[in-house]
C-alpha positions in Angstrom: 0.2 0.2 -0.2 1.5 3.8 0.1 2.4 5.2 2.4 -0.5 6.7 4.6 -0.7 10.1 5.2 -2.6 10.8 8.5 -2.6 8.8 11.6 -5.1 9.1 14.1 -4.5 7.9 17.8 -7.1 6.5 20.3 -5.9 6.6 23.8 -2.7 7.9 24.5 -1.4 6.6 27.3 1.9 4.2 28.1 1.1 2.2 25.4 0.1 4.3 22.7 2.7 7.6 23.2 5.8 4.2 22.5 4.2 3.7 19.7 3.7 6.9 18.7 7.1 8.0 19.8 8.9 5.0 17.9 7.1 5.8 14.9 8.3 9.4 15.0 11.5 8.5 15.4 11.3 5.9 12.7 10.0 8.7 10.3 7.3 6.5 9.7 5.0 9.7 10.1 5.7 13.4 10.0 4.2 15.2 13.1 2.1 17.0 11.1 0.3 13.7 10.0 -0.4 13.0 13.7 -3.9 13.6 15.7 -3.5 12.2 19.0 -6.4 12.1 21.2 -7.0 11.0 24.9 -9.6 12.3 27.2 -6.8 13.3 30.3 -5.8 16.7 30.2 -2.5 16.1 31.6 -2.1 13.0 28.8 -2.7 15.4 26.0 -0.4 18.5 26.8 2.6 15.9 27.6 2.1 14.5 24.1 1.9 18.2 22.5 5.1 19.3 24.3 6.9 16.5 24.1 6.0 15.1 21.0 5.0 17.8 18.7 1.8 16.4 17.6 -1.6 17.9 17.3 -3.9 16.2 19.9 -8.0 16.8 21.1 -10.1 15.4 23.5 -12.8 14.6 20.6 -12.2 11.3 19.1 -14.1 11.4 16.2 -11.7 14.4 15.9 -9.1 12.1 15.4 -10.8 9.1 13.5 -12.3 11.7 11.4 -9.4 12.4 8.7 -7.2 9.0 9.5 -5.5 6.8 6.9 -4.3 4.1 9.9 -6.2 4.8 12.8 -4.6 3.0 15.9 -6.8 1.8 18.7 -4.9 2.3 21.7 -7.4 1.5 24.7 -8.2 -0.7 27.4 -10.1 -3.5 26.0 -12.4 -2.5 28.9 -13.6 0.5 27.7 -13.3 -0.8 23.8 -16.9 -1.4 22.6 -18.1 2.2 23.9 -15.1 3.9 22.5 -15.4 2.5 19.2 -19.0 2.7 18.9 -18.9 6.6 19.2 -16.3 6.7 16.4 -17.5 4.2 14.0 -19.7 6.5 11.9 -16.2 9.3 11.3 -13.5 6.6 9.9 -13.2 6.9 6.5 -13.8 4.9 3.9 -10.6 2.8 3.2 -9.1 3.4 6.3 -6.8 0.7 8.4 -7.4 0.4 11.7 -5.1 -1.3 13.8 -6.3 -2.2 17.6 -3.6 -3.1 20.2 -6.2 -4.0 22.7 -5.5 -7.4 24.6 -8.1 -10.2 23.5 -10.3 -8.5 21.7 -10.7 -10.4 18.6 -11.0 -9.1 15.2 -14.3 -10.7 14.9 -15.5 -8.8 18.0 -13.6 -4.9 16.3 -15.6 -6.4 12.9 -18.8 -5.7 14.9 -18.1 -2.8 15.5 -16.6 -1.0 12.4 -17.9 -3.9 10.3 -16.4 -6.6 8.1 -15.7 -5.1 5.0 -13.4 -2.6 6.8 -9.7 -3.7 7.1 -8.4 -4.4 10.5 -5.4 -5.9 12.0 -5.3 -6.8 15.4 -1.4 -6.1 17.0 -0.3 -7.3 20.4 3.2 -5.1 20.9 4.9 -4.6 24.4 5.5 -1.1 26.0 9.6 -2.2 24.6 8.6 0.1 21.9 9.2 2.9 23.8 13.1 2.4 23.5 12.8 0.8 19.7 13.3 -3.1 21.2 9.4 -4.2 21.2 7.8 -7.5 20.3 4.9 -7.6 18.3 2.4 -10.4 17.0 0.3 -9.3 14.1 -3.3 -10.6 12.5 -5.2 -9.6 9.8 -8.8 -9.7 9.0 -9.6 -11.3 5.9 -10.9 -7.6 4.1 -6.7 -7.4 4.9 -4.6 -7.5 1.9 -1.2 -8.9 2.0 0.2 -5.5 2.0 -1.8 -3.9 4.6 -0.5 -6.5 6.7 3.0 -6.3 5.6 2.7 -2.3 5.8 1.8 -3.0 9.6 4.3 -5.4 10.2 6.6 -2.7 8.4 5.6 0.0 10.9 6.2 -2.8 14.4 9.7 -3.4 12.8 11.0 0.1 12.6 10.6 -0.2 16.4 11.6 -4.0 17.3 10.6 -7.0 15.9 7.1 -8.2 14.2 5.8 -11.7 12.9 2.8 -12.1 11.4 1.0 -14.6 13.4 -2.6 -17.1 13.9 -5.2 -14.8 15.6 -5.6 -18.1 17.9 -2.2 -17.5 19.0 -2.1 -13.6 20.2 -3.2 -14.8 23.5 0.0 -16.5 24.2 1.8 -13.7 22.5 0.2 -11.1 25.1 1.1 -13.0 28.0 4.7 -14.0 26.5 6.0 -10.6 24.8 3.3 -8.1 26.1 3.1 -9.3 29.7 6.7 -10.7 29.8 8.6 -7.3 30.2 7.4 -7.0 33.6 8.1 -10.4 34.7 11.7 -9.6 33.3 11.4 -6.7 35.5 11.1 -8.5 38.6 14.3 -10.4 37.5 16.3 -7.4 37.2 15.1 -6.1 40.5 15.7 -9.7 41.9 19.2 -10.0 40.6 20.0 -6.7 41.5 19.2 -7.3 45.5 20.5 -10.3 44.8 23.9 -8.1 44.1 23.1 -6.3 47.0 22.8 -9.2 49.6 26.2 -10.2 48.2 27.8 -7.0 48.5 27.7 -4.9 45.9 26.7 -1.2 46.1 22.7 -0.6 44.5 23.9 1.4 41.4 26.7 -1.0 40.1 24.3 -4.4 41.1 21.7 -2.8 39.1 23.6 -1.9 36.0 25.4 -5.2 36.3 22.4 -7.1 36.1 20.7 -4.9 33.5 23.8 -5.4 31.5 23.5 -8.7 32.0 20.2 -9.3 30.8 21.1 -7.8 27.5 24.3 -9.1 26.8 22.0 -12.7 27.3 19.4 -11.8 25.4 21.6 -10.6 22.2 23.1 -13.7 22.7 19.9 -15.7 21.7 18.7 -13.8 19.4 22.3 -14.3 17.3 20.3 -18.1 17.0 21.2 -19.8 20.3 19.5 -22.2 22.1 18.8 -20.7 26.0 19.7 -24.3 26.9 23.1 -24.4 25.0 24.5 -21.0 26.2 23.4 -22.3 29.9 25.8 -25.1 29.7 28.4 -23.1 28.0 28.9 -20.9 31.1 27.7 -23.9 33.9 30.7 -25.6 35.0 31.1 -28.8 36.6 31.1 -28.3 40.7 31.3 -24.9 39.8 29.5 -21.5 41.1 27.0 -21.4 37.8 25.3 -24.8 38.8 25.3 -23.7 42.7 23.1 -20.7 41.7 21.1 -23.0 39.2 20.7 -25.3 41.9 19.2 -22.5 44.4 17.0 -21.1 41.7 15.4 -24.5 40.6 14.8 -25.3 44.4 12.8 -21.9 44.9 11.2 -22.8 41.7 12.2 -20.2 39.1 11.4 -21.6 36.5 8.3 -23.0 37.1 7.1 -19.6 38.6 8.2 -18.0 34.9 6.0 -20.5 33.1 3.2 -20.1 35.4 2.8 -16.5 35.1 3.1 -16.7 30.9 0.1 -18.7 31.3 -1.9 -16.8 33.5 -1.3 -13.7 31.9 -2.1 -15.9 28.4 -5.1 -16.6 30.1 -6.5 -13.7 31.6 -5.8 -11.9 28.1 -8.2 -14.5 26.5 -10.8 -13.4 29.5 -10.4 -9.9 28.7 -11.2 -10.9 25.0 -14.6 -12.7 26.2 -15.8 -9.6 28.5 -15.5 -7.1 25.9 -17.7 -9.9 23.5 -20.0 -10.3 26.1 -19.9 -6.5 26.7 -20.8 -5.8 23.0 -24.0 -7.7 23.0 -27.6 -6.0 23.1 
């Protein structure tokens, strides 16, 4: 598809701002092409000052001239918000929804099945151009439109097209995953402090350790393979791993991802139920 002219953003909270900030930095949109809507006057002021985009409290105004419309609101309020703007979206405009758990079928019920709609599960790490996004388009979307959305999200991280049935799993792993990593990072820093390191040094060392480990995996190595590489018989690492396993680290992480995935599905069901008359 041709490069769209105007981006409308409905909902400019942390996630909406992260995506907008990244796309502006990647020059996917010019500041003059963006209208961002949010009911919070403070949020609008921050976006206007920090990003230099036009802001409005009126969702319909952001939707009215959009070539691409980003729906970045919580699933609990999505139906009310979308019902209010459905008639204002120009014909042919591409809708991108990042509402956790809200299915393409639910979105088609709000915007019409003839509307090209792409469901995306992004992550807050897009704020530092290192996010992960799962992308799934409805039947009306052309391959070109899906590729366009993939290109948008690849400009601020990695993105892959996935079957919609896998979107809740993407939510549990990479959507909620940053919070799990932050908790692990904090615990790693706490461990450094417990071992005698000053807090600033412990946090910096913990963060760099996680960053380096992730980079190594992204070069194509299996995590298990790399674990074995740094684990010597009778050494310090195996002693630490033994303690981590005794504390249930591996099981806790697995259960955290599954619980987040199941909650995503619950949110989608709740949004679907609210839509019914």
